[in-house]
mmCIF entry with sequence, helices, sheets and N, C-alpha, C, O atoms, coordinates in Angstrom:
data_MODEL
# 
_entry.id   MODEL 
# 
_entity.id                         1 
_entity.type                       polymer 
_entity.pdbx_number_of_molecules   1 
# 
_entity_poly.entity_id                      1 
_entity_poly.type                           'polypeptide(L)' 
_entity_poly.nstd_linkage                   no 
_entity_poly.nstd_monomer                   no 
_entity_poly.pdbx_seq_one_letter_code       MKTRWMDAIKTEAASCGTEMPWERGARRRAMMTRRKSAELKIAAERARARIAVYAAV 
_entity_poly.pdbx_seq_one_letter_code_can   MKTRWMDAIKTEAASCGTEMPWERGARRRAMMTRRKSAELKIAAERARARIAVYAAV 
_entity_poly.pdbx_strand_id                 A 
# 
loop_
_entity_poly_seq.entity_id 
_entity_poly_seq.num 
_entity_poly_seq.mon_id 
_entity_poly_seq.hetero 
1 1  MET n 
1 2  LYS n 
1 3  THR n 
1 4  ARG n 
1 5  TRP n 
1 6  MET n 
1 7  ASP n 
1 8  ALA n 
1 9  ILE n 
1 10 LYS n 
1 11 THR n 
1 12 GLU n 
1 13 ALA n 
1 14 ALA n 
1 15 SER n 
1 16 CYS n 
1 17 GLY n 
1 18 THR n 
1 19 GLU n 
1 20 MET n 
1 21 PRO n 
1 22 TRP n 
1 23 GLU n 
1 24 ARG n 
1 25 GLY n 
1 26 ALA n 
1 27 ARG n 
1 28 ARG n 
1 29 ARG n 
1 30 ALA n 
1 31 MET n 
1 32 MET n 
1 33 THR n 
1 34 ARG n 
1 35 ARG n 
1 36 LYS n 
1 37 SER n 
1 38 ALA n 
1 39 GLU n 
1 40 LEU n 
1 41 LYS n 
1 42 ILE n 
1 43 ALA n 
1 44 ALA n 
1 45 GLU n 
1 46 ARG n 
1 47 ALA n 
1 48 ARG n 
1 49 ALA n 
1 50 ARG n 
1 51 ILE n 
1 52 ALA n 
1 53 VAL n 
1 54 TYR n 
1 55 ALA n 
1 56 ALA n 
1 57 VAL n 
# 
_struct_asym.id          A 
_struct_asym.entity_id   1 
# 
loop_
_struct_conf.conf_type_id 
_struct_conf.id 
_struct_conf.pdbx_PDB_helix_id 
_struct_conf.beg_label_comp_id 
_struct_conf.beg_label_asym_id 
_struct_conf.beg_label_seq_id 
_struct_conf.pdbx_beg_PDB_ins_code 
_struct_conf.end_label_comp_id 
_struct_conf.end_label_asym_id 
_struct_conf.end_label_seq_id 
_struct_conf.pdbx_end_PDB_ins_code 
_struct_conf.beg_auth_comp_id 
_struct_conf.beg_auth_asym_id 
_struct_conf.beg_auth_seq_id 
_struct_conf.end_auth_comp_id 
_struct_conf.end_auth_asym_id 
_struct_conf.end_auth_seq_id 
_struct_conf.pdbx_PDB_helix_class 
_struct_conf.details 
_struct_conf.pdbx_PDB_helix_length 
HELX_P HELX_P1 AA1 LYS A 2  ? SER A 15 ? LYS A 2  SER A 15 1 ? 14 
HELX_P HELX_P2 AA2 ALA A 26 ? ALA A 55 ? ALA A 26 ALA A 55 1 ? 30 
# 
_struct_conf_type.id          HELX_P 
_struct_conf_type.criteria    ? 
_struct_conf_type.reference   ? 
# 
loop_
_atom_site.group_PDB 
_atom_site.id 
_atom_site.type_symbol 
_atom_site.label_atom_id 
_atom_site.label_alt_id 
_atom_site.label_comp_id 
_atom_site.label_asym_id 
_atom_site.label_entity_id 
_atom_site.label_seq_id 
_atom_site.pdbx_PDB_ins_code 
_atom_site.Cartn_x 
_atom_site.Cartn_y 
_atom_site.Cartn_z 
_atom_site.occupancy 
_atom_site.B_iso_or_equiv 
_atom_site.pdbx_formal_charge 
_atom_site.auth_seq_id 
_atom_site.auth_comp_id 
_atom_site.auth_asym_id 
_atom_site.auth_atom_id 
_atom_site.pdbx_PDB_model_num 
ATOM 1   N N  . MET A 1 1  ? 0.853  -1.161 0.008   1.00 0.00 ? 1  MET A N  1 
ATOM 2   C CA . MET A 1 1  ? 0.039  0.065  0.024   1.00 0.00 ? 1  MET A CA 1 
ATOM 3   C C  . MET A 1 1  ? 0.853  1.302  -0.008  1.00 0.00 ? 1  MET A C  1 
ATOM 4   O O  . MET A 1 1  ? 0.567  2.230  -0.765  1.00 0.00 ? 1  MET A O  1 
ATOM 5   N N  . LYS A 1 2  ? 1.928  1.332  0.855   1.00 0.00 ? 2  LYS A N  1 
ATOM 6   C CA . LYS A 1 2  ? 2.673  2.478  1.042   1.00 0.00 ? 2  LYS A CA 1 
ATOM 7   C C  . LYS A 1 2  ? 3.511  2.640  -0.321  1.00 0.00 ? 2  LYS A C  1 
ATOM 8   O O  . LYS A 1 2  ? 3.607  3.746  -0.853  1.00 0.00 ? 2  LYS A O  1 
ATOM 9   N N  . THR A 1 3  ? 4.046  1.619  -0.804  1.00 0.00 ? 3  THR A N  1 
ATOM 10  C CA . THR A 1 3  ? 4.919  1.772  -2.068  1.00 0.00 ? 3  THR A CA 1 
ATOM 11  C C  . THR A 1 3  ? 4.032  2.095  -3.239  1.00 0.00 ? 3  THR A C  1 
ATOM 12  O O  . THR A 1 3  ? 4.521  2.746  -4.162  1.00 0.00 ? 3  THR A O  1 
ATOM 13  N N  . ARG A 1 4  ? 2.824  1.720  -3.294  1.00 0.00 ? 4  ARG A N  1 
ATOM 14  C CA . ARG A 1 4  ? 1.914  2.064  -4.447  1.00 0.00 ? 4  ARG A CA 1 
ATOM 15  C C  . ARG A 1 4  ? 1.592  3.606  -4.241  1.00 0.00 ? 4  ARG A C  1 
ATOM 16  O O  . ARG A 1 4  ? 1.492  4.280  -5.267  1.00 0.00 ? 4  ARG A O  1 
ATOM 17  N N  . TRP A 1 5  ? 1.433  4.181  -3.102  1.00 0.00 ? 5  TRP A N  1 
ATOM 18  C CA . TRP A 1 5  ? 1.148  5.569  -2.819  1.00 0.00 ? 5  TRP A CA 1 
ATOM 19  C C  . TRP A 1 5  ? 2.357  6.362  -3.127  1.00 0.00 ? 5  TRP A C  1 
ATOM 20  O O  . TRP A 1 5  ? 2.264  7.423  -3.744  1.00 0.00 ? 5  TRP A O  1 
ATOM 21  N N  . MET A 1 6  ? 3.528  5.871  -2.708  1.00 0.00 ? 6  MET A N  1 
ATOM 22  C CA . MET A 1 6  ? 4.775  6.538  -2.932  1.00 0.00 ? 6  MET A CA 1 
ATOM 23  C C  . MET A 1 6  ? 5.075  6.658  -4.367  1.00 0.00 ? 6  MET A C  1 
ATOM 24  O O  . MET A 1 6  ? 5.494  7.718  -4.832  1.00 0.00 ? 6  MET A O  1 
ATOM 25  N N  . ASP A 1 7  ? 4.861  5.536  -5.135  1.00 0.00 ? 7  ASP A N  1 
ATOM 26  C CA . ASP A 1 7  ? 5.151  5.457  -6.563  1.00 0.00 ? 7  ASP A CA 1 
ATOM 27  C C  . ASP A 1 7  ? 4.168  6.529  -7.328  1.00 0.00 ? 7  ASP A C  1 
ATOM 28  O O  . ASP A 1 7  ? 4.563  7.199  -8.281  1.00 0.00 ? 7  ASP A O  1 
ATOM 29  N N  . ALA A 1 8  ? 2.990  6.599  -6.854  1.00 0.00 ? 8  ALA A N  1 
ATOM 30  C CA . ALA A 1 8  ? 2.038  7.587  -7.409  1.00 0.00 ? 8  ALA A CA 1 
ATOM 31  C C  . ALA A 1 8  ? 2.453  8.997  -7.153  1.00 0.00 ? 8  ALA A C  1 
ATOM 32  O O  . ALA A 1 8  ? 2.303  9.862  -8.016  1.00 0.00 ? 8  ALA A O  1 
ATOM 33  N N  . ILE A 1 9  ? 2.979  9.244  -5.967  1.00 0.00 ? 9  ILE A N  1 
ATOM 34  C CA . ILE A 1 9  ? 3.522  10.591 -5.719  1.00 0.00 ? 9  ILE A CA 1 
ATOM 35  C C  . ILE A 1 9  ? 4.716  11.001 -6.578  1.00 0.00 ? 9  ILE A C  1 
ATOM 36  O O  . ILE A 1 9  ? 4.838  12.120 -7.075  1.00 0.00 ? 9  ILE A O  1 
ATOM 37  N N  . LYS A 1 10 ? 5.580  10.003 -6.708  1.00 0.00 ? 10 LYS A N  1 
ATOM 38  C CA . LYS A 1 10 ? 6.847  10.208 -7.382  1.00 0.00 ? 10 LYS A CA 1 
ATOM 39  C C  . LYS A 1 10 ? 6.627  10.426 -8.889  1.00 0.00 ? 10 LYS A C  1 
ATOM 40  O O  . LYS A 1 10 ? 7.361  11.157 -9.553  1.00 0.00 ? 10 LYS A O  1 
ATOM 41  N N  . THR A 1 11 ? 5.618  9.782  -9.374  1.00 0.00 ? 11 THR A N  1 
ATOM 42  C CA . THR A 1 11 ? 5.210  9.799  -10.749 1.00 0.00 ? 11 THR A CA 1 
ATOM 43  C C  . THR A 1 11 ? 4.618  11.202 -11.017 1.00 0.00 ? 11 THR A C  1 
ATOM 44  O O  . THR A 1 11 ? 4.984  11.846 -12.000 1.00 0.00 ? 11 THR A O  1 
ATOM 45  N N  . GLU A 1 12 ? 3.729  11.662 -10.166 1.00 0.00 ? 12 GLU A N  1 
ATOM 46  C CA . GLU A 1 12 ? 3.066  12.975 -10.300 1.00 0.00 ? 12 GLU A CA 1 
ATOM 47  C C  . GLU A 1 12 ? 4.178  13.973 -10.124 1.00 0.00 ? 12 GLU A C  1 
ATOM 48  O O  . GLU A 1 12 ? 4.211  14.857 -10.981 1.00 0.00 ? 12 GLU A O  1 
ATOM 49  N N  . ALA A 1 13 ? 5.037  14.005 -9.242  1.00 0.00 ? 13 ALA A N  1 
ATOM 50  C CA . ALA A 1 13 ? 6.084  14.985 -9.105  1.00 0.00 ? 13 ALA A CA 1 
ATOM 51  C C  . ALA A 1 13 ? 7.020  15.149 -10.295 1.00 0.00 ? 13 ALA A C  1 
ATOM 52  O O  . ALA A 1 13 ? 7.396  16.247 -10.706 1.00 0.00 ? 13 ALA A O  1 
ATOM 53  N N  . ALA A 1 14 ? 7.400  13.872 -10.865 1.00 0.00 ? 14 ALA A N  1 
ATOM 54  C CA . ALA A 1 14 ? 8.263  13.932 -12.049 1.00 0.00 ? 14 ALA A CA 1 
ATOM 55  C C  . ALA A 1 14 ? 7.478  14.596 -13.323 1.00 0.00 ? 14 ALA A C  1 
ATOM 56  O O  . ALA A 1 14 ? 8.102  15.206 -14.191 1.00 0.00 ? 14 ALA A O  1 
ATOM 57  N N  . SER A 1 15 ? 6.102  14.431 -13.361 1.00 0.00 ? 15 SER A N  1 
ATOM 58  C CA . SER A 1 15 ? 5.375  14.954 -14.472 1.00 0.00 ? 15 SER A CA 1 
ATOM 59  C C  . SER A 1 15 ? 5.094  16.499 -14.290 1.00 0.00 ? 15 SER A C  1 
ATOM 60  O O  . SER A 1 15 ? 4.681  17.139 -15.257 1.00 0.00 ? 15 SER A O  1 
ATOM 61  N N  . CYS A 1 16 ? 5.312  17.118 -13.055 1.00 0.00 ? 16 CYS A N  1 
ATOM 62  C CA . CYS A 1 16 ? 5.016  18.473 -12.745 1.00 0.00 ? 16 CYS A CA 1 
ATOM 63  C C  . CYS A 1 16 ? 5.999  19.311 -13.597 1.00 0.00 ? 16 CYS A C  1 
ATOM 64  O O  . CYS A 1 16 ? 7.189  18.997 -13.623 1.00 0.00 ? 16 CYS A O  1 
ATOM 65  N N  . GLY A 1 17 ? 5.548  20.329 -14.267 1.00 0.00 ? 17 GLY A N  1 
ATOM 66  C CA . GLY A 1 17 ? 6.353  21.164 -15.247 1.00 0.00 ? 17 GLY A CA 1 
ATOM 67  C C  . GLY A 1 17 ? 6.478  22.605 -14.554 1.00 0.00 ? 17 GLY A C  1 
ATOM 68  O O  . GLY A 1 17 ? 7.033  23.492 -15.202 1.00 0.00 ? 17 GLY A O  1 
ATOM 69  N N  . THR A 1 18 ? 6.046  22.853 -13.418 1.00 0.00 ? 18 THR A N  1 
ATOM 70  C CA . THR A 1 18 ? 6.119  24.145 -12.895 1.00 0.00 ? 18 THR A CA 1 
ATOM 71  C C  . THR A 1 18 ? 7.637  24.476 -12.474 1.00 0.00 ? 18 THR A C  1 
ATOM 72  O O  . THR A 1 18 ? 8.328  23.740 -11.770 1.00 0.00 ? 18 THR A O  1 
ATOM 73  N N  . GLU A 1 19 ? 8.021  25.648 -12.996 1.00 0.00 ? 19 GLU A N  1 
ATOM 74  C CA . GLU A 1 19 ? 9.405  26.131 -12.701 1.00 0.00 ? 19 GLU A CA 1 
ATOM 75  C C  . GLU A 1 19 ? 9.302  26.925 -11.443 1.00 0.00 ? 19 GLU A C  1 
ATOM 76  O O  . GLU A 1 19 ? 8.411  27.757 -11.278 1.00 0.00 ? 19 GLU A O  1 
ATOM 77  N N  . MET A 1 20 ? 10.189 26.670 -10.588 1.00 0.00 ? 20 MET A N  1 
ATOM 78  C CA . MET A 1 20 ? 10.303 27.335 -9.208  1.00 0.00 ? 20 MET A CA 1 
ATOM 79  C C  . MET A 1 20 ? 11.275 28.498 -9.441  1.00 0.00 ? 20 MET A C  1 
ATOM 80  O O  . MET A 1 20 ? 12.143 28.473 -10.315 1.00 0.00 ? 20 MET A O  1 
ATOM 81  N N  . PRO A 1 21 ? 11.058 29.576 -8.552  1.00 0.00 ? 21 PRO A N  1 
ATOM 82  C CA . PRO A 1 21 ? 11.926 30.740 -8.748  1.00 0.00 ? 21 PRO A CA 1 
ATOM 83  C C  . PRO A 1 21 ? 13.320 30.470 -8.502  1.00 0.00 ? 21 PRO A C  1 
ATOM 84  O O  . PRO A 1 21 ? 14.168 31.102 -9.133  1.00 0.00 ? 21 PRO A O  1 
ATOM 85  N N  . TRP A 1 22 ? 13.685 29.502 -7.560  1.00 0.00 ? 22 TRP A N  1 
ATOM 86  C CA . TRP A 1 22 ? 14.980 29.235 -7.186  1.00 0.00 ? 22 TRP A CA 1 
ATOM 87  C C  . TRP A 1 22 ? 15.834 28.343 -8.222  1.00 0.00 ? 22 TRP A C  1 
ATOM 88  O O  . TRP A 1 22 ? 17.044 28.165 -8.080  1.00 0.00 ? 22 TRP A O  1 
ATOM 89  N N  . GLU A 1 23 ? 15.155 27.856 -9.168  1.00 0.00 ? 23 GLU A N  1 
ATOM 90  C CA . GLU A 1 23 ? 15.840 27.141 -10.135 1.00 0.00 ? 23 GLU A CA 1 
ATOM 91  C C  . GLU A 1 23 ? 16.816 27.917 -11.058 1.00 0.00 ? 23 GLU A C  1 
ATOM 92  O O  . GLU A 1 23 ? 16.656 29.107 -11.327 1.00 0.00 ? 23 GLU A O  1 
ATOM 93  N N  . ARG A 1 24 ? 17.741 27.231 -11.480 1.00 0.00 ? 24 ARG A N  1 
ATOM 94  C CA . ARG A 1 24 ? 18.866 27.957 -12.309 1.00 0.00 ? 24 ARG A CA 1 
ATOM 95  C C  . ARG A 1 24 ? 18.291 28.594 -13.520 1.00 0.00 ? 24 ARG A C  1 
ATOM 96  O O  . ARG A 1 24 ? 17.279 28.115 -14.032 1.00 0.00 ? 24 ARG A O  1 
ATOM 97  N N  . GLY A 1 25 ? 18.872 29.643 -14.008 1.00 0.00 ? 25 GLY A N  1 
ATOM 98  C CA . GLY A 1 25 ? 18.394 30.151 -15.271 1.00 0.00 ? 25 GLY A CA 1 
ATOM 99  C C  . GLY A 1 25 ? 18.178 31.628 -15.175 1.00 0.00 ? 25 GLY A C  1 
ATOM 100 O O  . GLY A 1 25 ? 18.522 32.306 -14.207 1.00 0.00 ? 25 GLY A O  1 
ATOM 101 N N  . ALA A 1 26 ? 17.501 32.140 -16.398 1.00 0.00 ? 26 ALA A N  1 
ATOM 102 C CA . ALA A 1 26 ? 17.148 33.606 -16.375 1.00 0.00 ? 26 ALA A CA 1 
ATOM 103 C C  . ALA A 1 26 ? 16.160 34.008 -15.467 1.00 0.00 ? 26 ALA A C  1 
ATOM 104 O O  . ALA A 1 26 ? 16.152 35.183 -15.100 1.00 0.00 ? 26 ALA A O  1 
ATOM 105 N N  . ARG A 1 27 ? 15.236 33.131 -15.001 1.00 0.00 ? 27 ARG A N  1 
ATOM 106 C CA . ARG A 1 27 ? 14.232 33.562 -14.125 1.00 0.00 ? 27 ARG A CA 1 
ATOM 107 C C  . ARG A 1 27 ? 14.929 33.766 -12.671 1.00 0.00 ? 27 ARG A C  1 
ATOM 108 O O  . ARG A 1 27 ? 14.612 34.676 -11.904 1.00 0.00 ? 27 ARG A O  1 
ATOM 109 N N  . ARG A 1 28 ? 15.798 32.913 -12.437 1.00 0.00 ? 28 ARG A N  1 
ATOM 110 C CA . ARG A 1 28 ? 16.525 33.093 -11.086 1.00 0.00 ? 28 ARG A CA 1 
ATOM 111 C C  . ARG A 1 28 ? 17.272 34.262 -11.047 1.00 0.00 ? 28 ARG A C  1 
ATOM 112 O O  . ARG A 1 28 ? 17.190 34.955 -10.033 1.00 0.00 ? 28 ARG A O  1 
ATOM 113 N N  . ARG A 1 29 ? 18.043 34.635 -12.037 1.00 0.00 ? 29 ARG A N  1 
ATOM 114 C CA . ARG A 1 29 ? 18.790 35.833 -12.156 1.00 0.00 ? 29 ARG A CA 1 
ATOM 115 C C  . ARG A 1 29 ? 17.980 36.977 -12.014 1.00 0.00 ? 29 ARG A C  1 
ATOM 116 O O  . ARG A 1 29 ? 18.382 37.893 -11.297 1.00 0.00 ? 29 ARG A O  1 
ATOM 117 N N  . ALA A 1 30 ? 16.695 37.072 -12.702 1.00 0.00 ? 30 ALA A N  1 
ATOM 118 C CA . ALA A 1 30 ? 15.827 38.136 -12.690 1.00 0.00 ? 30 ALA A CA 1 
ATOM 119 C C  . ALA A 1 30 ? 15.321 38.269 -11.193 1.00 0.00 ? 30 ALA A C  1 
ATOM 120 O O  . ALA A 1 30 ? 15.233 39.397 -10.708 1.00 0.00 ? 30 ALA A O  1 
ATOM 121 N N  . MET A 1 31 ? 15.013 37.236 -10.506 1.00 0.00 ? 31 MET A N  1 
ATOM 122 C CA . MET A 1 31 ? 14.572 37.308 -9.137  1.00 0.00 ? 31 MET A CA 1 
ATOM 123 C C  . MET A 1 31 ? 15.655 37.857 -8.216  1.00 0.00 ? 31 MET A C  1 
ATOM 124 O O  . MET A 1 31 ? 15.365 38.675 -7.343  1.00 0.00 ? 31 MET A O  1 
ATOM 125 N N  . MET A 1 32 ? 16.833 37.441 -8.389  1.00 0.00 ? 32 MET A N  1 
ATOM 126 C CA . MET A 1 32 ? 17.957 37.988 -7.554  1.00 0.00 ? 32 MET A CA 1 
ATOM 127 C C  . MET A 1 32 ? 18.176 39.366 -7.862  1.00 0.00 ? 32 MET A C  1 
ATOM 128 O O  . MET A 1 32 ? 18.350 40.132 -6.914  1.00 0.00 ? 32 MET A O  1 
ATOM 129 N N  . THR A 1 33 ? 18.199 39.849 -9.137  1.00 0.00 ? 33 THR A N  1 
ATOM 130 C CA . THR A 1 33 ? 18.281 41.267 -9.437  1.00 0.00 ? 33 THR A CA 1 
ATOM 131 C C  . THR A 1 33 ? 17.328 42.058 -8.732  1.00 0.00 ? 33 THR A C  1 
ATOM 132 O O  . THR A 1 33 ? 17.694 43.015 -8.050  1.00 0.00 ? 33 THR A O  1 
ATOM 133 N N  . ARG A 1 34 ? 15.971 41.685 -8.861  1.00 0.00 ? 34 ARG A N  1 
ATOM 134 C CA . ARG A 1 34 ? 14.894 42.467 -8.252  1.00 0.00 ? 34 ARG A CA 1 
ATOM 135 C C  . ARG A 1 34 ? 15.177 42.643 -6.747  1.00 0.00 ? 34 ARG A C  1 
ATOM 136 O O  . ARG A 1 34 ? 15.094 43.750 -6.215  1.00 0.00 ? 34 ARG A O  1 
ATOM 137 N N  . ARG A 1 35 ? 15.527 41.476 -6.044  1.00 0.00 ? 35 ARG A N  1 
ATOM 138 C CA . ARG A 1 35 ? 15.789 41.505 -4.629  1.00 0.00 ? 35 ARG A CA 1 
ATOM 139 C C  . ARG A 1 35 ? 16.966 42.325 -4.229  1.00 0.00 ? 35 ARG A C  1 
ATOM 140 O O  . ARG A 1 35 ? 16.931 43.016 -3.211  1.00 0.00 ? 35 ARG A O  1 
ATOM 141 N N  . LYS A 1 36 ? 18.029 42.263 -5.024  1.00 0.00 ? 36 LYS A N  1 
ATOM 142 C CA . LYS A 1 36 ? 19.142 43.216 -4.762  1.00 0.00 ? 36 LYS A CA 1 
ATOM 143 C C  . LYS A 1 36 ? 18.766 44.584 -5.056  1.00 0.00 ? 36 LYS A C  1 
ATOM 144 O O  . LYS A 1 36 ? 19.217 45.456 -4.312  1.00 0.00 ? 36 LYS A O  1 
ATOM 145 N N  . SER A 1 37 ? 18.025 44.909 -6.002  1.00 0.00 ? 37 SER A N  1 
ATOM 146 C CA . SER A 1 37 ? 17.659 46.398 -6.292  1.00 0.00 ? 37 SER A CA 1 
ATOM 147 C C  . SER A 1 37 ? 16.769 46.848 -5.160  1.00 0.00 ? 37 SER A C  1 
ATOM 148 O O  . SER A 1 37 ? 16.915 48.017 -4.802  1.00 0.00 ? 37 SER A O  1 
ATOM 149 N N  . ALA A 1 38 ? 15.857 46.097 -4.529  1.00 0.00 ? 38 ALA A N  1 
ATOM 150 C CA . ALA A 1 38 ? 15.005 46.454 -3.495  1.00 0.00 ? 38 ALA A CA 1 
ATOM 151 C C  . ALA A 1 38 ? 15.858 46.738 -2.275  1.00 0.00 ? 38 ALA A C  1 
ATOM 152 O O  . ALA A 1 38 ? 15.592 47.734 -1.602  1.00 0.00 ? 38 ALA A O  1 
ATOM 153 N N  . GLU A 1 39 ? 16.872 45.934 -1.932  1.00 0.00 ? 39 GLU A N  1 
ATOM 154 C CA . GLU A 1 39 ? 17.748 46.023 -0.894  1.00 0.00 ? 39 GLU A CA 1 
ATOM 155 C C  . GLU A 1 39 ? 18.596 47.345 -0.974  1.00 0.00 ? 39 GLU A C  1 
ATOM 156 O O  . GLU A 1 39 ? 18.843 48.033 0.017   1.00 0.00 ? 39 GLU A O  1 
ATOM 157 N N  . LEU A 1 40 ? 18.984 47.609 -2.145  1.00 0.00 ? 40 LEU A N  1 
ATOM 158 C CA . LEU A 1 40 ? 19.826 48.894 -2.446  1.00 0.00 ? 40 LEU A CA 1 
ATOM 159 C C  . LEU A 1 40 ? 18.917 50.201 -2.140  1.00 0.00 ? 40 LEU A C  1 
ATOM 160 O O  . LEU A 1 40 ? 19.350 51.205 -1.574  1.00 0.00 ? 40 LEU A O  1 
ATOM 161 N N  . LYS A 1 41 ? 17.638 50.039 -2.583  1.00 0.00 ? 41 LYS A N  1 
ATOM 162 C CA . LYS A 1 41 ? 16.850 51.134 -2.284  1.00 0.00 ? 41 LYS A CA 1 
ATOM 163 C C  . LYS A 1 41 ? 16.522 51.390 -0.981  1.00 0.00 ? 41 LYS A C  1 
ATOM 164 O O  . LYS A 1 41 ? 16.389 52.557 -0.612  1.00 0.00 ? 41 LYS A O  1 
ATOM 165 N N  . ILE A 1 42 ? 16.356 50.368 -0.144  1.00 0.00 ? 42 ILE A N  1 
ATOM 166 C CA . ILE A 1 42 ? 16.079 50.492 1.273   1.00 0.00 ? 42 ILE A CA 1 
ATOM 167 C C  . ILE A 1 42 ? 17.333 51.107 1.949   1.00 0.00 ? 42 ILE A C  1 
ATOM 168 O O  . ILE A 1 42 ? 17.200 52.037 2.744   1.00 0.00 ? 42 ILE A O  1 
ATOM 169 N N  . ALA A 1 43 ? 18.597 50.574 1.628   1.00 0.00 ? 43 ALA A N  1 
ATOM 170 C CA . ALA A 1 43 ? 19.866 51.094 2.098   1.00 0.00 ? 43 ALA A CA 1 
ATOM 171 C C  . ALA A 1 43 ? 20.014 52.609 1.850   1.00 0.00 ? 43 ALA A C  1 
ATOM 172 O O  . ALA A 1 43 ? 20.383 53.383 2.733   1.00 0.00 ? 43 ALA A O  1 
ATOM 173 N N  . ALA A 1 44 ? 19.675 53.017 0.480   1.00 0.00 ? 44 ALA A N  1 
ATOM 174 C CA . ALA A 1 44 ? 19.839 54.349 0.257   1.00 0.00 ? 44 ALA A CA 1 
ATOM 175 C C  . ALA A 1 44 ? 18.880 55.144 0.989   1.00 0.00 ? 44 ALA A C  1 
ATOM 176 O O  . ALA A 1 44 ? 19.301 56.195 1.471   1.00 0.00 ? 44 ALA A O  1 
ATOM 177 N N  . GLU A 1 45 ? 17.634 54.825 1.166   1.00 0.00 ? 45 GLU A N  1 
ATOM 178 C CA . GLU A 1 45 ? 16.713 55.581 1.964   1.00 0.00 ? 45 GLU A CA 1 
ATOM 179 C C  . GLU A 1 45 ? 17.150 55.695 3.585   1.00 0.00 ? 45 GLU A C  1 
ATOM 180 O O  . GLU A 1 45 ? 16.898 56.688 4.268   1.00 0.00 ? 45 GLU A O  1 
ATOM 181 N N  . ARG A 1 46 ? 17.778 54.623 4.026   1.00 0.00 ? 46 ARG A N  1 
ATOM 182 C CA . ARG A 1 46 ? 18.267 54.831 5.431   1.00 0.00 ? 46 ARG A CA 1 
ATOM 183 C C  . ARG A 1 46 ? 19.448 55.640 5.504   1.00 0.00 ? 46 ARG A C  1 
ATOM 184 O O  . ARG A 1 46 ? 19.692 56.256 6.541   1.00 0.00 ? 46 ARG A O  1 
ATOM 185 N N  . ALA A 1 47 ? 20.248 55.704 4.453   1.00 0.00 ? 47 ALA A N  1 
ATOM 186 C CA . ALA A 1 47 ? 21.491 56.575 4.580   1.00 0.00 ? 47 ALA A CA 1 
ATOM 187 C C  . ALA A 1 47 ? 20.998 57.967 4.329   1.00 0.00 ? 47 ALA A C  1 
ATOM 188 O O  . ALA A 1 47 ? 21.654 58.845 4.890   1.00 0.00 ? 47 ALA A O  1 
ATOM 189 N N  . ARG A 1 48 ? 19.990 58.346 3.610   1.00 0.00 ? 48 ARG A N  1 
ATOM 190 C CA . ARG A 1 48 ? 19.471 59.654 3.487   1.00 0.00 ? 48 ARG A CA 1 
ATOM 191 C C  . ARG A 1 48 ? 18.907 60.170 4.729   1.00 0.00 ? 48 ARG A C  1 
ATOM 192 O O  . ARG A 1 48 ? 19.043 61.332 5.111   1.00 0.00 ? 48 ARG A O  1 
ATOM 193 N N  . ALA A 1 49 ? 18.172 59.116 5.434   1.00 0.00 ? 49 ALA A N  1 
ATOM 194 C CA . ALA A 1 49 ? 17.599 59.534 6.705   1.00 0.00 ? 49 ALA A CA 1 
ATOM 195 C C  . ALA A 1 49 ? 18.699 59.891 7.890   1.00 0.00 ? 49 ALA A C  1 
ATOM 196 O O  . ALA A 1 49 ? 18.551 60.785 8.723   1.00 0.00 ? 49 ALA A O  1 
ATOM 197 N N  . ARG A 1 50 ? 19.727 59.085 7.796   1.00 0.00 ? 50 ARG A N  1 
ATOM 198 C CA . ARG A 1 50 ? 20.930 59.289 8.748   1.00 0.00 ? 50 ARG A CA 1 
ATOM 199 C C  . ARG A 1 50 ? 21.458 60.617 8.468   1.00 0.00 ? 50 ARG A C  1 
ATOM 200 O O  . ARG A 1 50 ? 21.673 61.388 9.404   1.00 0.00 ? 50 ARG A O  1 
ATOM 201 N N  . ILE A 1 51 ? 21.691 60.961 7.225   1.00 0.00 ? 51 ILE A N  1 
ATOM 202 C CA . ILE A 1 51 ? 22.261 62.201 6.842   1.00 0.00 ? 51 ILE A CA 1 
ATOM 203 C C  . ILE A 1 51 ? 21.331 63.262 7.213   1.00 0.00 ? 51 ILE A C  1 
ATOM 204 O O  . ILE A 1 51 ? 21.884 64.270 7.653   1.00 0.00 ? 51 ILE A O  1 
ATOM 205 N N  . ALA A 1 52 ? 20.140 63.286 7.152   1.00 0.00 ? 52 ALA A N  1 
ATOM 206 C CA . ALA A 1 52 ? 19.167 64.294 7.494   1.00 0.00 ? 52 ALA A CA 1 
ATOM 207 C C  . ALA A 1 52 ? 19.176 64.422 8.981   1.00 0.00 ? 52 ALA A C  1 
ATOM 208 O O  . ALA A 1 52 ? 18.980 65.537 9.464   1.00 0.00 ? 52 ALA A O  1 
ATOM 209 N N  . VAL A 1 53 ? 19.378 63.422 9.733   1.00 0.00 ? 53 VAL A N  1 
ATOM 210 C CA . VAL A 1 53 ? 19.474 63.530 11.156  1.00 0.00 ? 53 VAL A CA 1 
ATOM 211 C C  . VAL A 1 53 ? 20.716 64.108 11.668  1.00 0.00 ? 53 VAL A C  1 
ATOM 212 O O  . VAL A 1 53 ? 20.737 64.804 12.683  1.00 0.00 ? 53 VAL A O  1 
ATOM 213 N N  . TYR A 1 54 ? 21.798 63.815 10.944  1.00 0.00 ? 54 TYR A N  1 
ATOM 214 C CA . TYR A 1 54 ? 23.008 64.578 11.364  1.00 0.00 ? 54 TYR A CA 1 
ATOM 215 C C  . TYR A 1 54 ? 23.177 66.069 10.906  1.00 0.00 ? 54 TYR A C  1 
ATOM 216 O O  . TYR A 1 54 ? 23.857 66.905 11.500  1.00 0.00 ? 54 TYR A O  1 
ATOM 217 N N  . ALA A 1 55 ? 22.489 66.265 9.813   1.00 0.00 ? 55 ALA A N  1 
ATOM 218 C CA . ALA A 1 55 ? 22.460 67.592 9.186   1.00 0.00 ? 55 ALA A CA 1 
ATOM 219 C C  . ALA A 1 55 ? 21.602 68.561 10.132  1.00 0.00 ? 55 ALA A C  1 
ATOM 220 O O  . ALA A 1 55 ? 21.829 69.766 10.230  1.00 0.00 ? 55 ALA A O  1 
ATOM 221 N N  . ALA A 1 56 ? 20.655 67.926 10.771  1.00 0.00 ? 56 ALA A N  1 
ATOM 222 C CA . ALA A 1 56 ? 19.728 68.746 11.725  1.00 0.00 ? 56 ALA A CA 1 
ATOM 223 C C  . ALA A 1 56 ? 20.417 69.023 13.052  1.00 0.00 ? 56 ALA A C  1 
ATOM 224 O O  . ALA A 1 56 ? 19.987 69.929 13.766  1.00 0.00 ? 56 ALA A O  1 
ATOM 225 N N  . VAL A 1 57 ? 21.529 68.247 13.444  1.00 0.00 ? 57 VAL A N  1 
ATOM 226 C CA . VAL A 1 57 ? 22.096 68.510 14.836  1.00 0.00 ? 57 VAL A CA 1 
ATOM 227 C C  . VAL A 1 57 ? 23.095 69.563 14.567  1.00 0.00 ? 57 VAL A C  1 
ATOM 228 O O  . VAL A 1 57 ? 23.764 70.030 15.489  1.00 0.00 ? 57 VAL A O  1 
# 
């Protein structure tokens, strides 16, 4: 019983064609670029806020 169920799961998983974002390739590079861009924007905003605080002092 367990092996038949497990075989069915393995067959279904093998036939699945959905690409995940962490898979290698162009989609992965695009995802990493978006993430890095967002991190850089946040860092720039924090830097501007620190400069504004020090300028006010």
